[in-house]
C-alpha positions as a Markdown table, in Angstrom:
| # | Residue | x | y | z |
|---|---|---|---|---|
| 1 | Unk | -91.2 | -31.6 | -138.8 |
| 2 | Unk | -93.7 | -28.4 | -139.0 |
| 3 | Unk | -90.9 | -26.7 | -140.9 |
| 4 | Unk | -90.5 | -29.3 | -143.6 |
| 5 | Unk | -94.2 | -29.7 | -143.8 |
| 6 | Unk | -94.8 | -25.7 | -144.1 |
| 7 | Unk | -91.8 | -25.4 | -146.4 |
| 8 | Unk | -93.0 | -28.3 | -149.0 |
| 9 | Unk | -96.6 | -27.4 | -148.8 |
| 10 | Unk | -95.7 | -23.7 | -149.4 |
| 11 | Unk | -93.9 | -24.8 | -152.8 |
| 12 | Unk | -96.2 | -27.1 | -153.9 |
| 13 | Unk | -99.2 | -24.7 | -153.5 |
| 14 | Unk | -97.1 | -21.9 | -154.9 |
| 15 | Unk | -96.6 | -23.9 | -158.1 |
| 16 | Unk | -99.9 | -25.3 | -158.4 |
| 17 | Unk | -101.8 | -21.8 | -157.8 |
| 18 | Unk | -99.2 | -19.3 | -159.1 |
| 19 | Unk | -96.9 | -20.6 | -161.5 |
| 20 | Unk | -99.5 | -21.8 | -163.8 |
| 21 | Unk | -101.1 | -18.3 | -164.0 |
| 22 | Unk | -97.7 | -16.6 | -164.8 |
| 23 | Unk | -96.9 | -16.2 | -168.3 |
| 24 | Unk | -93.2 | -17.5 | -169.3 |
| 25 | Unk | -92.2 | -13.8 | -170.3 |
| 26 | Unk | -92.8 | -12.5 | -166.7 |
| 27 | Unk | -89.6 | -13.1 | -164.6 |
| 28 | Unk | -90.1 | -14.1 | -160.9 |
| 29 | Unk | -87.4 | -13.5 | -158.5 |
| 30 | Unk | -86.3 | -17.1 | -157.3 |
| 31 | Unk | -84.9 | -15.7 | -154.1 |
| 32 | Unk | -88.1 | -14.2 | -153.1 |
| 33 | Unk | -89.9 | -17.5 | -153.6 |
| 34 | Unk | -87.2 | -19.4 | -151.7 |
| 35 | Unk | -87.3 | -16.7 | -149.0 |
| 36 | Unk | -91.0 | -16.8 | -148.6 |
| 37 | Unk | -91.0 | -20.5 | -148.5 |
| 38 | Unk | -88.5 | -20.6 | -145.7 |
| 39 | Unk | -90.5 | -18.0 | -143.6 |
| 40 | Unk | -93.3 | -20.1 | -144.1 |
| 41 | Unk | -91.7 | -23.2 | -142.8 |
| 42 | Unk | -90.7 | -21.1 | -139.7 |
| 43 | Unk | -94.0 | -20.0 | -139.3 |
| 44 | Unk | -95.6 | -23.8 | -139.5 |
| 45 | Unk | -92.7 | -24.9 | -137.0 |
| 46 | Unk | -93.9 | -22.1 | -134.7 |
| 47 | Unk | -97.1 | -23.1 | -135.0 |
| 48 | Unk | -96.3 | -26.8 | -134.3 |
| 49 | Unk | -94.1 | -25.9 | -131.3 |
| 50 | Unk | -96.8 | -23.7 | -129.6 |
| 51 | Unk | -99.6 | -26.3 | -130.3 |
| 52 | Unk | -97.3 | -29.2 | -128.9 |
| 53 | Unk | -96.7 | -27.0 | -125.8 |
| 54 | Unk | -100.3 | -26.3 | -125.3 |
| 55 | Unk | -101.1 | -30.0 | -125.8 |
| 56 | Unk | -98.8 | -31.1 | -123.0 |
| 57 | Unk | -99.8 | -28.5 | -120.4 |
| 58 | Unk | -103.5 | -29.6 | -121.0 |
| 59 | Unk | -102.4 | -33.2 | -120.1 |
| 60 | Unk | -100.5 | -32.3 | -117.0 |
């Protein structure tokens, strides 16, 4: 779930913040955008995993 939210959130934020300010003449490497989105998704998944483990240990 964290991976999907991180991936989607990054792509949406990238579209809103960066793509609106880049002129069409400048080419952007699509592979790098996808790679950054995947890495961001993995980061969010890891943070969610650590948070979930912390909360479960706290309850026990």
